[in-house]
C-alpha positions in Angstrom: -9.5 16.8 18.4 -8.2 14.5 21.5 -8.6 11.5 23.2 -8.7 10.8 26.6 -6.3 8.4 26.2 -3.1 9.9 25.5 -1.5 10.1 22.3 2.2 11.3 21.4 1.4 14.4 18.6 4.3 11.7 16.2 2.4 9.0 16.5 0.8 7.7 13.6 -2.7 6.5 15.1 -4.2 9.1 16.8 -8.0 9.4 17.1 -8.3 11.4 13.5 -7.2 7.7 11.9 -8.6 4.8 13.8 -7.7 2.2 11.4 -9.1 -1.4 10.5 -6.8 -4.5 11.3 -7.0 -7.9 12.6 -5.1 -9.3 15.4 -5.1 -12.1 17.8 -3.2 -12.6 21.6 -2.2 -15.3 23.4 -5.1 -15.0 25.7 -7.5 -15.5 23.0 -5.6 -16.7 19.5 -8.8 -16.1 17.3 -8.3 -13.8 14.7 -10.4 -10.6 15.1 -11.4 -7.2 13.8 -9.5 -4.0 15.7 -8.9 -0.9 15.5 -5.6 1.5 16.9 -5.4 4.1 19.4 -1.6 5.6 20.2 0.0 2.2 21.8 -3.2 1.0 21.9 -5.1 -2.1 20.4 -9.5 -2.0 20.9 -11.1 -5.3 20.4 -14.1 -4.1 18.4 -15.5 -7.8 18.7 -15.7 -7.5 22.6 -17.0 -3.9 22.1 -19.7 -5.0 19.8 -20.8 -8.2 21.6 -20.9 -5.5 24.7 -23.5 -4.0 22.9 -21.0 -0.4 22.9 -22.1 0.6 19.7 -25.9 0.9 20.7 -27.5 -1.7 18.4 -25.0 -5.3 17.4 -23.5 -5.4 14.3 -21.9 -9.2 14.0 -19.2 -7.9 11.9 -16.0 -8.0 13.8 -15.5 -11.8 15.2 -13.8 -12.2 11.8 -10.6 -13.2 10.6 -10.8 -10.9 7.8 -12.0 -7.0 7.3 -14.1 -8.4 4.2 -17.6 -9.0 6.3 -16.8 -5.7 7.9 -16.1 -3.8 4.3 -19.4 -5.5 2.5 -21.5 -4.0 5.3 -21.2 -0.9 3.1 -20.3 3.0 4.0 -23.3 3.8 6.4 -21.8 1.2 8.9 -18.6 2.0 8.3 -19.8 5.8 9.4 -21.4 4.7 12.5 -18.7 2.6 13.7 -15.9 5.3 13.0 -18.3 7.7 14.2 -19.2 5.9 17.6 -15.5 5.5 18.2 -14.4 8.7 18.0 -17.5 10.2 20.2 -16.6 7.3 22.5 -12.5 7.3 22.6 -12.8 11.4 22.3 -14.5 11.7 25.6 -14.7 8.1 27.6 -18.5 8.8 27.4 -18.9 4.9 26.8 -16.3 3.7 29.1 -13.9 0.4 27.7 -14.0 -2.8 29.0 -10.6 -3.5 30.3 -10.2 -6.3 28.6 -10.7 -5.1 25.3 -7.7 -2.6 25.2 -4.3 -4.4 24.8 -0.7 -2.8 24.3 0.7 -3.2 21.0 3.3 -5.4 21.9 1.2 -7.5 23.6 -0.6 -8.4 20.4 -0.5 -10.4 17.1 -1.0 -8.7 13.6 -2.4 -10.8 10.8 -3.4 -10.2 7.5 -5.9 -7.8 7.1 -8.2 -9.0 4.5 -8.8 -12.2 2.5 -7.7 -10.9 -1.0 -9.2 -12.3 -3.7 -7.5 -10.6 -7.1 -4.7 -8.4 -7.3 -4.3 -5.3 -9.6 -0.8 -3.7 -9.7 -1.1 0.2 -11.9 1.6 1.9 -12.9 0.5 5.6 -12.5 3.3 7.8 -11.6 4.7 10.0 -14.5 7.9 10.1 -13.1 8.8 6.9 -12.2 7.6 5.8 -16.3 9.6 8.1 -17.7 12.7 7.4 -15.8 12.2 3.6 -16.8 11.3 4.1 -20.3 14.4 6.4 -20.4 16.6 3.8 -19.1 15.5 1.1 -21.4 13.7 2.9 -25.0 15.8 6.6 -24.5 14.5 9.9 -23.4 12.4 10.9 -26.7 10.4 7.0 -26.5 10.4 6.9 -22.5 6.1 7.0 -22.6 4.4 4.6 -24.6 1.9 6.2 -26.9 -1.1 5.0 -24.4 0.5 6.1 -21.2 -1.2 9.6 -20.7 -4.9 8.1 -22.1 -4.6 5.6 -19.6 -3.9 4.4 -16.1 -2.1 1.1 -16.8 -2.2 -2.1 -15.1 -1.2 -5.7 -14.8 -3.1 -8.3 -12.9 -0.2 -9.7 -10.0 -1.0 -12.4 -7.7 -3.3 -12.6 -4.9 -1.4 -15.5 -3.1 1.6 -14.2 -2.7 0.2 -10.7 -1.0 2.2 -10.8 2.4 1.6 -9.0 6.0 5.1 -7.0 6.9 7.8 -8.7 8.7 7.9 -11.0 6.5 10.7 -12.5 5.1 11.2 -12.4 1.0 13.0 -15.4 -0.5 15.4 -14.1 -3.2 13.5 -15.9 -6.5 15.3 -18.0 -9.2 14.4 -17.1 -12.5 15.8 -17.1 -16.3 18.2 -14.4 -17.2 19.0 -13.1 -20.7 22.7 -13.6 -21.4 24.6 -11.4 -24.8 24.8 -13.7 -27.4 24.0 -17.1 -25.5 21.1 -18.4 -24.3 19.2 -17.4 -21.4 20.7 -18.9 -17.9 18.7 -19.9 -15.1 19.8 -17.9 -11.6 19.1 -16.6 -8.2 17.9 -12.4 -9.7 21.4 -10.8 -9.4 18.8 -7.2 -9.5 16.5 -7.6 -6.4 14.1 -4.8 -6.1 11.9 -2.8 -4.1 9.1 -0.8 -5.6 7.2 2.2 -3.2 3.7 2.1 -3.6 0.3 2.7 -1.9 -2.2 -0.1 -2.0 -6.2 0.2 -1.8 -8.9 -2.2 -1.3 -12.3 -2.5 -2.8 -14.7 -2.0 -0.1 -18.2 -1.6 -2.5 -18.2 -4.4 -5.6 -19.7 -3.3 -9.1 -22.1 -6.1 -11.1 -20.5 -7.9 -14.1 -21.0 -5.6 -16.8 -21.9 -2.4 -14.6 -18.8 -0.3 -14.9 -18.3 2.1 -11.8 -18.4 5.8 -13.1 -15.6 7.7 -12.1 -17.7 10.2 -10.3 -18.8 7.0 -8.1 -16.2 5.4 -7.7 -15.3 7.1 -4.2 -17.5 5.3 -2.3 -16.2 1.8 -3.7 -13.2 2.3 -2.0 -12.4 1.5 1.7 -8.9 2.1 3.0 -5.4 2.0 2.1 -1.6 0.5 3.2 1.3 1.0 2.4 2.6 -1.9 -0.2 6.2 -2.9 -1.6 6.1 -4.4 -4.7 9.4 -6.7 -4.6 11.1 -6.8 -8.5 13.3 -8.9 -9.8 14.8 -6.9 -12.8 16.8 -9.3 -14.1 14.3 -12.0 -15.2 11.7 -8.8 -16.0 13.7 -7.2 -18.9 14.3 -11.4 -19.8 9.9 -12.2 -19.4 8.1 -8.4 -20.0 7.6 -8.3 -24.0 5.1 -8.9 -25.1 3.0 -9.4 -22.2 4.3 -7.4 -19.2 5.5 -8.7 -15.7 4.9 -12.5 -14.7 7.6 -14.0 -13.0 9.5 -10.9 -11.8 6.9 -9.6 -9.2 4.7 -12.7 -8.0 7.1 -14.1 -5.2 6.2 -11.4 -3.0 4.0 -8.4 -2.4 4.2 -7.1 1.4 1.7 -4.8 2.6 1.4 -2.3 6.4 -1.2 -4.1 8.7 -3.1 -1.4 9.4 -6.6 -0.1 7.0 -6.7 3.5 6.9 -10.0 4.3 6.0 -11.0 6.7 3.1 -12.7 8.9 6.1 -9.5 9.3 7.2 -7.4 11.0 4.5 -10.0 12.8 2.8 -8.5 16.1 4.4 -5.6 15.2 2.9 -7.3 15.7 -0.8 -5.1 17.5 -3.0 -5.5 18.1 -7.1 -4.0 15.7 -9.0 -0.9 16.8 -11.7 -2.7 18.6 -14.5 -3.7 16.1 -17.0 -2.9 16.8 -20.8 -4.5 15.5 -23.2 -7.7 15.5 -20.9 -8.7 11.9 -20.1 -11.5 10.3 -22.0 -15.0 11.4 -19.9 -14.9 8.2 -18.7 -11.8 9.3 -17.0 -12.1 12.7 -16.1 -12.5 13.9 -12.6 -12.8 17.6 -11.7 -12.5 17.7 -8.1 -9.5 17.0 -5.6 -8.3 13.4 -6.3 -4.5 12.9 -5.0 -4.0 12.6 -1.6 -0.8 14.4 -0.1 1.1 11.2 1.7 4.5 11.7 2.6 6.6 8.2 1.9 10.0 7.2 3.0 12.3 4.7 2.2 14.9 3.0 5.1 17.5 0.7 3.6 19.6 -1.7 6.2 22.0 -4.0 5.4 22.8 -6.6 7.9 26.1 -4.6 9.1 24.1 -1.7 10.0 23.1 -0.3 13.4 20.0 1.3 12.2 17.9 2.1 8.6 19.3 4.7 6.6 17.2 6.6 4.8 17.3 6.2 1.1 14.5 7.5 -0.7 11.5 10.2 0.3 8.7 10.8 -2.0 4.8 12.0 -1.8 1.4 10.0 -3.0 0.3 13.8 -4.6 2.7 12.8 -7.4 0.4 10.5 -8.8 -0.4 11.1 -12.4 -3.8 9.0 -11.8 -5.9 8.9 -9.4 -6.9 5.9 -7.5 -10.6 6.6 -8.6 -9.4 7.1 -11.9 -7.6 3.2 -11.6 -10.7 2.1 -10.4 -13.1 3.4 -13.0 -10.6 2.2 -15.9 -10.5 -0.8 -14.4 -14.2 -2.0 -14.1 -14.9 0.0 -18.2 -15.2 -2.7 -19.5 -17.8 -4.2 -17.0 -15.1 -6.3 -14.9 -16.6 -6.9 -11.7 -14.4 -6.0 -8.6 -15.0 -7.8 -5.0 -14.7 -6.5 -1.9 -11.2 -7.3 -0.8 -9.7 -6.8 -3.9 -6.3 -5.4 -4.2 -5.0 -2.3 -6.7 -1.7 -1.2 -6.1 -1.0 2.4 -7.3 2.6 1.8 -9.0 6.2 2.7 -8.0 5.5 6.3 -6.5 8.8 8.3 -8.0 9.2 12.4 -7.2 10.5 14.8 -9.6 13.8 14.6 -8.2 16.3 12.3 -8.0 16.4 11.6 -3.7 12.4 10.3 -4.1 12.7 7.8 -6.7 10.6 5.0 -5.2 12.8 1.9 -6.5 16.7 0.8 -6.4 16.4 0.9 -10.5 15.9 4.8 -10.3 17.9 5.4 -7.7 20.9 3.7 -8.7 20.3 4.3 -12.5 20.5 0.7 -13.4 23.3 0.5 -11.2 25.0 3.4 -12.5 25.0 5.3 -9.5 25.2 2.9 -6.4 24.0 4.3 -2.9 26.5 4.5 -0.6 25.5 3.6 3.0 26.7 4.7 6.3 28.4 1.0 6.8 30.6 2.2 3.9 28.9 -0.5 1.8 27.3 0.2 -1.2 23.9 -1.0 -2.9 23.1 -0.8 -7.0 20.5 -3.8 -5.9 19.3 -4.9 -3.0 21.6 -8.1 -1.2 21.1 -11.2 0.7 20.1 -9.7 4.4 19.0 -6.3 3.6 16.0 -4.9 4.9 13.5 -2.4 3.4 11.4 -0.3 5.9 8.6 1.8 4.3 6.8 4.8 6.1 4.0 6.5 4.7 2.0 9.3 6.9 -0.3 12.8 6.3 0.6 15.5 8.5 -1.8 17.7 9.8 -2.3 20.8 12.3 -0.6 19.2 16.0 -1.3 15.4 14.4 -0.3 12.9 11.9 -2.5 10.3 10.0 0.3 7.7 9.3 0.5 4.0 8.2 3.1 2.5 10.4 5.3 0.6 8.1 6.0 -1.7 6.0 9.1 -4.6 6.1 10.9 -7.0 4.6 13.8 -8.9 4.8 15.8 -11.0 1.6 16.8 -14.1 2.5 18.7 -16.3 -0.2 17.4 -18.7 -1.9 19.0 -22.1 -0.5 
């Protein structure tokens, strides 16, 4: 399938994608819903006003995707179907004023996020971190192979790509001395994917594993910034807190599950067999190539430092959601869940500096001649992701953040 608007085969945004976002322009500073095709942003609020969809939805003149998501899966499919049909054939011509070049628009946080939960779903990541801190024999905690481990993060500090990240201060352990209050010396990134809840469940009514996919609207790239030295001192006994609450970056384009369904693959073999409420027979992994680039202030261009894939996740996003609600916890439209760091089963595919440098023992050598054990002030981290199809790719764009000193 191709569109009448020319799109490069290497573009993240062919007609097979059609992600959703929130944008504004100088001429109209009011944020509203859009989709993207190649280098063009299409104003869905204007199309809706012109009866482009055959009926008016009144869902797109909004500063977030929440109202559109809450309309339900049938509406999602109707809108996507009409856009696909029209953009492939020009059967329903677009109003000129509804189409903008990407460089002429401002993008905004796509979703009003109520709650944010971060999981720990990569066996490779959990094993690597456990080996560092507890030894190879005790790398995985006894519960890890039985349930998707997670913690509740801070929704208020979820920020859009290109938002600078201020190096956090906190308590850090000092051997044989009281802790000290300093700027984190072990600032790190975590390569993750995030997914948004598009259909709520009522309090006391868990989401069934077989129906979990119906509750997920779409996905974004996610960087769970982490202060490892603060984390090491605070995480016992209740897990991450200040080490992760200062910033979580997401990409601006929400790629729908409809666009990703053709890239489904089996998850890794789960042994022991999960309990019945987590058991899912169908292919529930997703083949998404993931890349991490690092650029210091002295470098002219970013350097690839990690190449992973979401297909390596042990626990699927459907299993995460089913587990999250098994107690009867009610998810709301716009809630964000992170997968946890996605590490591949090879060293140059590890999803964090902690693993890539093995806790600082193997520094990364940069093209500038510099070395990195952890992130320094002025460093920029860029994450990219895409599914490769036959002659096209379904991409997420990028999520980027630069580290600034805490002055």
